[in-house]
C-alpha angles and dihedrals in degrees: 000000000000091000091044091058091048091053099038110110089209092063111090125239096249092055092049090051090053090052094047089053090065096044092120095044103088095174092052092048091050092049092050096048110023090098143000116267100267118249101212129183090285098041131251132340127168150119114303113248148086120308142065091273093053133073113252138131091283097053089043090049093049092049090049092049089055091047092049092052091051093048093050089056089056101044142015091220108033121175132189131201116214132197134169140193137223098280125121111282093004093128091046094050092046092052092046090054091049094050093048090050089050090050087059094047093256116138115236124203106197127186110240092229139001117316137175119270093240090058087058089053089050092047093052090056095043094048092042086230124177093234146344136225128203120189104212143113093208109219098344119131118282095265091066134082133169149191121225124191125212131197128229092273090061094251127115110275119274124248092256092053091045091054091054092047090047089052090055092047093050090053090063106093102176142023088246089073092062108098119210142170128207117253092251092051093047093050093045091052093048091244094117115056124173123225124209144133098357092059092042092055093047091051095047090049091051092051095045090051089069092063111123106193111030092156091058091049091052091047093052099033094108096050108033108089121204124190114192135188122189089193091228091303142111101284101083101090102033095045093049092044093052094045090051091046093056093045111267110144104171100069122139127181126215098250095204090059100034102094122073111256125163091205091062089212100186099052139052088225130003090232120130088201089074125075091217089067087064097047096108093038094052092054091051092045091056091054093047097036093233118193093214140008121208131189131186129199123243097278093035098235094116127057130193125192133203122199139173118267127213090283094050093254119137113247128184112238116224119237089253092053095047090046093051091049092051092046090052094044094049097045094044092048092048092047091052091048093047092240100111106124117227090224095047120146135200116199126202137162128259091253094050122104120268091227093089090045091053091050093048092048091052088061092049095255125147112244119207130189125212135179118273111286129072092241088077090055088049090052091055090050091053090049090053090053091053099044105027087217093129139017112228113234107165140344127195148158131206092249092077098270119137140166136181126172129038102260097097141025101218136067113280126203090189095064090038089056090050094048097045090049091046090050090049092051092046095051092043087059085057093049094256136117122216087252089057090051091050091053090050090052091051091050091051101040106023133271105286118187129182138188139188129208126183136188118200113213114175134199131009092316091053093051090053093048093050090051089048093052091054093049091045090057091045094053107018107031118150118248096240146013127210089003091300121116124233116248102182140008122205116201106193092189084079093062101252126194093006089296121137115266113268134168096251131128123197122189122198121205131209094253094054095263121130141185132198135205118208132163111227115251094209107033136043094257145095120230128213116197121197131191132178138170118215138180089247140349095280094048092048092049091051092049092048093049094051096047093044093049094053096045095046092047089056093048096044091050089055093048092049092049094051104040116103 
């Protein structure tokens, strides 16, 4: 395949030069060409570069050709909305997708510049498009990019749809089968339409409409201080615009991280899950005495928050903690206003803390669990629309993804930023910080504590080791962890609880703790989720440490034994 790319007249000169530069690197050539970059249920994600196992205009074009063929089977007049983030080659990949769609007679609505992923979800619904595409690799390192596909409801495509699109892609045997128009041809034929301010305003209005306590925001607008960092991504303009729209006046932005930059020069990783991403912001917050710090990832679908603890030190809230606070704030506000629906539902994933579930249940809400991935939460929302059985209140996952309102079907850092700030302003008016509120929730519901461990295992060898780890735990799991015996094992590859089959194992312990093993669907790593419930913070920390240490020792021993 390496030689085929070098000799293919459809492959550009720059790409061929990149491939010739690795002519003496057999291992690198094998890694780039031993397989096609996998189109999973969410689309593509990989390292940028030349080769079938890399993301580039050719792998994007091939994926889009398959998508176009699928859409034309579903409709005589399909249309697709396209957005992209600040990563390297995102504009180029977005335009390539649009021109391939146009080459197949599929109309493409493309945002004129970078936009958040949730705005794409909103645009698909507003335009009544057949599908959506977002060019992003979320919070992956700078060398990555990706390509996510959305269905007509604005949610990421379902497994069944993905299988049909994958089937179309696999049927494409050469680059010559990828149809494409020039930009001028696509625009002249009305197959390339640009989206801008009108869609932005509609999206901002939809987000702002979910605000619960505008009077409180206005009353505290002069004193509640918000420091925000977009981490060089797409969130800067929409987050600030929404905060201004609902009444926040004291909002500062971390200047060093304000401008879009796919190299993410000021952070090791543009990931609001990590304290290091907030290093600059925390220093500025100390000088300004900010009440809250917020950060959003490159495509602004994940939001992290930093608040002051009891000693006045800034601490990064976990996704579980932020989610629990927002669940409590929303339900309490709706109850006070008399707008809490009797059939309300809060949706979370199987690896998300039970704290939010306990809070929701205390307000009489139905709590539902889905597999990891916000598309499953989106599917539930669409079902609610069809059946009227439940009213969606809030959906979230431990990995900093949140959604309220019914305007989109994907996690949205913009509305999460608005809600966490609104909660902060509301509780400040009561003399409380968000940290105080979290401690009150622990006192009422139990001290829940969670942890996440990952192991990155790259290449063919890494794929085999990750598979081996999962099988080892299926067939050779220990009987206990941290001195606590297992009571139940859930193997979600069997299709439990009417959920789709997924390669996930969840182990329950006698004291109510649990841990979960799950290969990442977007990165070459395996994730281990841990959750405990203690009598207080110290007890929970001790339980978490013991369980984590035992499980990771078992996993690391397997990795060491099977690495070359």
